[in-house]
MOPAC internal coordinates of N, CA, C and O (Angstrom, degrees):
PM7 1SCF
backbone

  N    0.0000 0     0.00 0     0.00 0    0    0    0
  C    1.4588 1     0.00 0     0.00 0    1    0    0
  C    1.5330 1   110.67 1     0.00 0    2    1    0
  O    1.2310 1   120.66 1   142.23 1    3    2    1
  N    1.3221 1   116.35 1   -37.77 1    3    2    1
  C    1.4658 1   120.23 1   178.97 1    5    3    2
  C    1.5185 1   110.22 1   -63.23 1    6    5    3
  O    1.2310 1   120.72 1   138.35 1    7    6    5
  N    1.3492 1   116.23 1   -41.65 1    7    6    5
  C    1.4611 1   119.94 1  -179.88 1    9    7    6
  C    1.5234 1   110.82 1   -64.40 1   10    9    7
  O    1.2310 1   120.56 1   143.38 1   11   10    9
  N    1.3088 1   116.53 1   -36.62 1   11   10    9
  C    1.4605 1   120.54 1   178.17 1   13   11   10
  C    1.5323 1   109.95 1   -62.60 1   14   13   11
  O    1.2310 1   120.81 1   134.74 1   15   14   13
  N    1.3315 1   116.06 1   -45.26 1   15   14   13
  C    1.4609 1   120.49 1  -179.66 1   17   15   14
  C    1.5203 1   111.55 1   -63.77 1   18   17   15
  O    1.2310 1   120.45 1   136.44 1   19   18   17
  N    1.3398 1   116.75 1   -43.56 1   19   18   17
  C    1.4713 1   120.65 1   178.61 1   21   19   18
  C    1.5212 1   109.96 1   -63.66 1   22   21   19
  O    1.2310 1   120.20 1   138.17 1   23   22   21
  N    1.3164 1   117.23 1   -41.83 1   23   22   21
  C    1.4617 1   121.37 1   178.68 1   25   23   22
  C    1.5192 1   112.01 1   -63.01 1   26   25   23
  O    1.2310 1   120.69 1   140.58 1   27   26   25
  N    1.3266 1   116.30 1   -39.42 1   27   26   25
  C    1.4667 1   119.43 1   178.68 1   29   27   26
  C    1.5263 1   110.49 1   -66.85 1   30   29   27
  O    1.2310 1   119.96 1   139.13 1   31   30   29
  N    1.3143 1   117.67 1   -40.87 1   31   30   29
  C    1.4695 1   121.01 1   177.76 1   33   31   30
  C    1.5240 1   110.88 1   -62.57 1   34   33   31
  O    1.2310 1   120.35 1   133.56 1   35   34   33
  N    1.3224 1   116.94 1   -46.44 1   35   34   33
  C    1.4613 1   120.31 1   179.56 1   37   35   34
  C    1.5252 1   110.35 1   -62.77 1   38   37   35
  O    1.2310 1   120.16 1   137.84 1   39   38   37
  N    1.3140 1   117.30 1   -42.16 1   39   38   37
  C    1.4587 1   121.22 1   178.61 1   41   39   38
  C    1.5147 1   111.63 1   -62.36 1   42   41   39
  O    1.2310 1   120.49 1   140.50 1   43   42   41
  N    1.3127 1   116.66 1   -39.50 1   43   42   41
  C    1.4638 1   120.26 1   178.71 1   45   43   42
  C    1.5305 1   110.51 1   -64.87 1   46   45   43
  O    1.2310 1   120.49 1   135.74 1   47   46   45
  N    1.3286 1   116.66 1   -44.26 1   47   46   45
  C    1.4672 1   120.70 1  -179.37 1   49   47   46
  C    1.5264 1   110.43 1   -63.31 1   50   49   47
  O    1.2310 1   120.32 1   134.93 1   51   50   49
  N    1.3269 1   116.99 1   -45.07 1   51   50   49
  C    1.4651 1   120.84 1   179.92 1   53   51   50
  C    1.5308 1   109.99 1   -64.78 1   54   53   51
  O    1.2310 1   120.23 1   138.52 1   55   54   53
  N    1.3107 1   117.17 1   -41.48 1   55   54   53
  C    1.4604 1   120.85 1   179.20 1   57   55   54
  C    1.5161 1   112.28 1   -63.33 1   58   57   55
  O    1.2310 1   120.53 1   137.23 1   59   58   57
  N    1.3259 1   116.59 1   -42.77 1   59   58   57
  C    1.4668 1   119.75 1   177.27 1   61   59   58
  C    1.5214 1   111.34 1   -63.85 1   62   61   59
  O    1.2310 1   120.28 1   139.83 1   63   62   61
  N    1.3296 1   117.07 1   -40.17 1   63   62   61
  C    1.4658 1   120.73 1  -179.87 1   65   63   62
  C    1.5242 1   110.39 1   -63.62 1   66   65   63
  O    1.2310 1   120.27 1   133.23 1   67   66   65
  N    1.3240 1   117.09 1   -46.77 1   67   66   65
  C    1.4667 1   120.94 1  -179.08 1   69   67   66
  C    1.5312 1   109.90 1   -66.01 1   70   69   67
  O    1.2310 1   120.22 1   138.42 1   71   70   69
  N    1.3118 1   117.18 1   -41.58 1   71   70   69
  C    1.4548 1   120.90 1   179.60 1   73   71   70
  C    1.5174 1   112.80 1   -63.82 1   74   73   71
  O    1.2310 1   120.72 1   138.20 1   75   74   73
  N    1.3222 1   116.22 1   -41.80 1   75   74   73
  C    1.4720 1   118.90 1   179.89 1   77   75   74
  C    1.5217 1   110.54 1   -69.71 1   78   77   75
  O    1.2310 1   119.81 1   142.92 1   79   78   77
  N    1.3289 1   117.98 1   -37.08 1   79   78   77
  C    1.4622 1   120.43 1   176.39 1   81   79   78
  C    1.5264 1   110.54 1   -62.53 1   82   81   79
  O    1.2310 1   120.27 1   137.51 1   83   82   81
  N    1.3245 1   117.10 1   -42.49 1   83   82   81
  C    1.4675 1   120.53 1   179.24 1   85   83   82
  C    1.5246 1   110.29 1   -63.35 1   86   85   83
  O    1.2310 1   120.22 1   139.60 1   87   86   85
  N    1.3247 1   117.19 1   -40.40 1   87   86   85
  C    1.4656 1   120.47 1   178.94 1   89   87   86
  C    1.5271 1   110.60 1   -65.43 1   90   89   87
  O    1.2310 1   119.95 1   140.15 1   91   90   89
  N    1.3168 1   117.70 1   -39.85 1   91   90   89
  C    1.4697 1   121.53 1   178.98 1   93   91   90
  C    1.5233 1   110.31 1   -63.72 1   94   93   91
  O    1.2310 1   120.33 1   135.86 1   95   94   93
  N    1.3286 1   116.97 1   -44.14 1   95   94   93
  C    1.4672 1   120.72 1   179.74 1   97   95   94
  C    1.5196 1   110.05 1   -61.82 1   98   97   95
  O    1.2310 1   120.53 1   136.50 1   99   98   97
  N    1.3159 1   116.60 1   -43.50 1   99   98   97
  C    1.4652 1   120.59 1  -179.45 1  101   99   98
  C    1.5327 1   110.34 1   -64.38 1  102  101   99
  O    1.2310 1   120.21 1   137.36 1  103  102  101
  N    1.3148 1   117.21 1   -42.64 1  103  102  101
  C    1.4642 1   121.04 1  -179.20 1  105  103  102
  C    1.5240 1   111.45 1   -66.90 1  106  105  103
  O    1.2310 1   120.25 1   137.91 1  107  106  105
  N    1.3385 1   117.13 1   -42.09 1  107  106  105
  C    1.4576 1   119.03 1   179.72 1  109  107  106
  C    1.5217 1   110.96 1   -66.78 1  110  109  107
  O    1.2310 1   119.79 1   144.54 1  111  110  109
  N    1.3178 1   118.01 1   -35.46 1  111  110  109
  C    1.4640 1   121.02 1   176.32 1  113  111  110
  C    1.5292 1   109.97 1   -61.28 1  114  113  111
  O    1.2310 1   120.79 1   134.66 1  115  114  113
  N    1.3269 1   116.09 1   -45.34 1  115  114  113
  C    1.4668 1   120.77 1   178.45 1  117  115  114
  C    1.5323 1   110.59 1   -63.03 1  118  117  115
  O    1.2310 1   120.49 1   138.45 1  119  118  117
  N    1.3247 1   116.66 1   -41.55 1  119  118  117
  C    1.4682 1   121.46 1  -178.36 1  121  119  118
  C    1.5289 1   110.64 1   -65.87 1  122  121  119
  O    1.2310 1   120.05 1   139.03 1  123  122  121
  N    1.3220 1   117.51 1   -40.97 1  123  122  121
  C    1.4718 1   121.21 1   178.43 1  125  123  122
  C    1.5302 1   109.92 1   -62.55 1  126  125  123
  O    1.2310 1   120.01 1   136.59 1  127  126  125
  N    1.3185 1   117.58 1   -43.41 1  127  126  125
  C    1.4668 1   120.48 1   178.11 1  129  127  126
  C    1.5228 1   110.58 1   -61.30 1  130  129  127
  O    1.2310 1   120.46 1   138.02 1  131  130  129
  N    1.3313 1   116.72 1   -41.98 1  131  130  129
  C    1.4605 1   120.77 1  -179.22 1  133  131  130
  C    1.5283 1   110.61 1   -64.49 1  134  133  131
  O    1.2310 1   120.46 1   137.30 1  135  134  133
  N    1.3280 1   116.72 1   -42.70 1  135  134  133
  C    1.4577 1   120.13 1   179.90 1  137  135  134
  C    1.5225 1   111.66 1   -66.32 1  138  137  135
  O    1.2310 1   120.12 1   141.16 1  139  138  137
  N    1.3253 1   117.38 1   -38.84 1  139  138  137
  C    1.4575 1   120.74 1   177.80 1  141  139  138
  C    1.5270 1   110.29 1   -63.02 1  142  141  139
  O    1.2310 1   120.97 1   138.77 1  143  142  141
  N    1.3276 1   115.75 1   -41.23 1  143  142  141
  C    1.4628 1   120.09 1   178.90 1  145  143  142
  C    1.5318 1   109.81 1   -64.03 1  146  145  143
  O    1.2310 1   120.17 1   138.80 1  147  146  145
  N    1.3270 1   117.29 1   -41.20 1  147  146  145
  C    1.4599 1   122.09 1   179.81 1  149  147  146
  C    1.5336 1   110.82 1   -63.91 1  150  149  147
  O    1.2310 1   120.64 1   138.72 1  151  150  149
  N    1.3326 1   116.39 1   -41.28 1  151  150  149
  C    1.4591 1   120.32 1   178.27 1  153  151  150
  C    1.5371 1   110.74 1   -65.66 1  154  153  151
  O    1.2310 1   120.61 1   140.53 1  155  154  153
  N    1.3170 1   116.43 1   -39.47 1  155  154  153
  C    1.4677 1   120.31 1  -179.56 1  157  155  154
  C    1.5287 1   110.47 1   -65.52 1  158  157  155
  O    1.2310 1   120.13 1   145.71 1  159  158  157
  N    1.3259 1   117.36 1   -34.29 1  159  158  157
  C    1.4747 1   120.45 1  -179.87 1  161  159  158
  C    1.5382 1   111.26 1   -71.09 1  162  161  159
  O    1.2310 1   120.35 1   145.19 1  163  162  161
  N    1.3370 1   116.93 1   -34.81 1  163  162  161
  C    1.4544 1   120.47 1  -179.25 1  165  163  162
  C    1.5292 1   111.96 1   -72.80 1  166  165  163
  O    1.2310 1   120.44 1   145.81 1  167  166  165
  N    1.3266 1   116.77 1   -34.19 1  167  166  165
  C    1.4751 1   121.46 1  -175.53 1  169  167  166
  C    1.5290 1   111.75 1   -74.78 1  170  169  167
  O    1.2310 1   120.10 1   180.00 1  171  170  169

């Protein structure tokens, strides 16, 4: 039972890390597109 609990905790931590990394990548992609559009409007 202890191993199950430790495994669930580790799985949760890994899942949160992967999920937050995916969200960061998605947000930075959106931000880069927005900045490129802003630069194109100024030029």
